[in-house]
N, C-alpha and C positions, 0 to 999 in steps of 0.2 A: 163235385166229386174230387177227391185227390187222387194222384197217380199211385198205384201199386204195383212194381214191377214184379209180380207174381214167379216168372221165369228164374229171376235172380235169387228171389227169395226162396223157392223149391230148391234150386242148385245148394244154395247154402245150408239149408236143413238137412236136404239129403245126405250131405258130406258128413255132416257132423253126427247124424242118426248112425249113419253105418259105422262110424268111429265108437260110438256107444254101444252098438252090437258086437263089435270085434273084440271088446274088453269086458263082455257078459260071462266072466267066469266066476265061481262062487267066493274067490278071498275078499275080506273085507276091503283091501286094497283096489280092487276093482269096481266094488261097490261104490266106493267114493268116487273113483274116475267115472261111473256112470253118472251120478249124481252131477257132478262138475260139468260133463259134457252136454248133458240133458239140458242143464241150466243154459248154456250158450245158446242153445235152439231156442229156449223158452224166452230167453233175453230178447232176442231178436223178433220174436213173434208179437211178444207184449208190446215193445216199442213201436212196430208197426201198427199195433191195433190201437195204442194209444195216440198214434197220429190221426189215425180214423176219428177216433171219439173226438179229438181236439176240433178237425175239420167240420166235423157235425155239430159242433157246440154242445156237446152232452154235459150234463151236470157234473159229471166228474171233471171237468176241464173247466167249468166257467169260473171257479175260484182263480184260475191263471190267467185271467185275461189281458190283453195289452193292446195298446192302440199303434196301427200301422196304416200309414196314408189316410189318417182320419176314418179308419174303419176298426169297428172292434173285433180282435180276433183272439183266438183262444190257443195257448199253448198246452202241449201234452202233459198230463199230470207227472208229478215226482215219480221215480223209480218205484217205491214201495207202493203206491196207490195203483201205478200202472198195471203192475204184477197181480194186483189182489183185485181191487175193486173196479179196474178198468176192464181186467180180464172178464170178470163177472158181467159187466155191463156190455161187453162186446159180445160174449157168446151167447150171452142170455142165462138167467139162473136154472129154467126148466131142463135147457139143453144140456147145461153142464151136469147137472143133477142125473140126467137119463144117461147120459155116457159114463158117468162116473160108478154109477150102481147097477148098470143094466146086465152085469155079469158078475157071476159069484166071485171069482178072483180078486177082481177090483174091487167089490165092496169089503172083501174081507180084509185086502190090504190097507182100505182106508181105516176100517174099524182097529186093524193093529196100530196104525199111526196114533190115532186118538187114545186107544187104550195105554199106550206107553207113555204118552205125554200125560194122558189123566192120572194116571198112577204116581207120578213124579219120579219113576225110575229114569227116566232123562228129561232134564227140562229145558227149554229153550229160551226165554226171557229172564232176566235178572233186573233185581235193583240197582240202578246206576250209582246211587249214593253208598250203599252197603255192601254191593256185588252178591248179595245173597239172591237165590234161586226165586225168581215170581210167579210160584205155583198159581196164583189166585189169577194171573192173567193168562196162563197158558190154558186152565180149566175153562176159562170164561170164552176162549175162543174152540175149545173143544166143543162144548154145550152149542156154541152157535153153529158149528159145523154139523152138529148131530140135527140140528133144527133146520137144516136143509140151506145153509149158507155157505155157498162155494167158496167166496171171498175169504172166509175164516179159515177153512181148510188152506188156501193158498197163502193166507198170512202165516200159517204153522211152518209152511214149507220155505215162504222168503226167510223168516227169521232163521230156520237150520241154515241156510244158505249163508246168511250174514254170519253165523257162528263159524262156518266151516271156511268161509274165504278168507274171514279175518284172524283164522288161525286159532280160534278159540277153543276148538274140540279137535283133541287128536284121534288117530286110529283107535277103535275099540271095539270087540266085539259085541258087546252089550249094544252097540247103535245098529247092529244089522237089521233086526226088525223094521225099525223106523227108516232106516234108507231104502230097504228093499221096497217098503210101503211107498215111499215118496217116489222113487223111482216109476213105479208104476203108475201113479197121479200125474207125474211130469208127463208121461207119453201120452196119456189120454187127454190131457188139456191143451198139449202140443196140437193132437191130431184135431180136436175139436175147434180151436182157434185157426189152423188151417183151413179146414173145411169153410169156416166161415167168412174167411178172406177170399177162397175161391169162389164162393156163393156170391159175394159181392162184386170181384173183380175179375172174374174168370170169363172167358170166352161167352159172350151172348148175356153176360150180366146188364 
């Protein structure tokens, strides 16, 4: 079993989560800031869980095998896979779904995210050759998320992160429902991942 410094990880996460709470004001700019800050926490968490999956030789890491000292080892999967399928594999489908849908507020937030994307009011993916919205790809992920696949929901969040971080989307009040829902999802998935890490690497584990 690899070593995970939970104390250092908790200190990092707690500092950034406090920052997210500090900007919890209703302006659209602050909603953007919350999403960015929470993604910093999520990034650290899914990178850590990806290391664990690689050390365990999980299927999500097997395609990234390498040889070291005559032994076959596995590298953590690429960022997008780590943030989506990796988190789903680490936390477990049933546990993630339980946490995501156990409260009415979170269930409504998820449905808002899915409905906004499904309606085409806001698109996340685009055809890289034409630059046109790829509604079919967006709706395929929405359908998979509705069918109980958390990694599909996380794929939508990841693409939103790509669009925002790379400056492809500017501030717009129309984005509020999508971002507010995604902020709620991020908090839940962060909590679920931290709980799993504590379960495996906490005192007495």
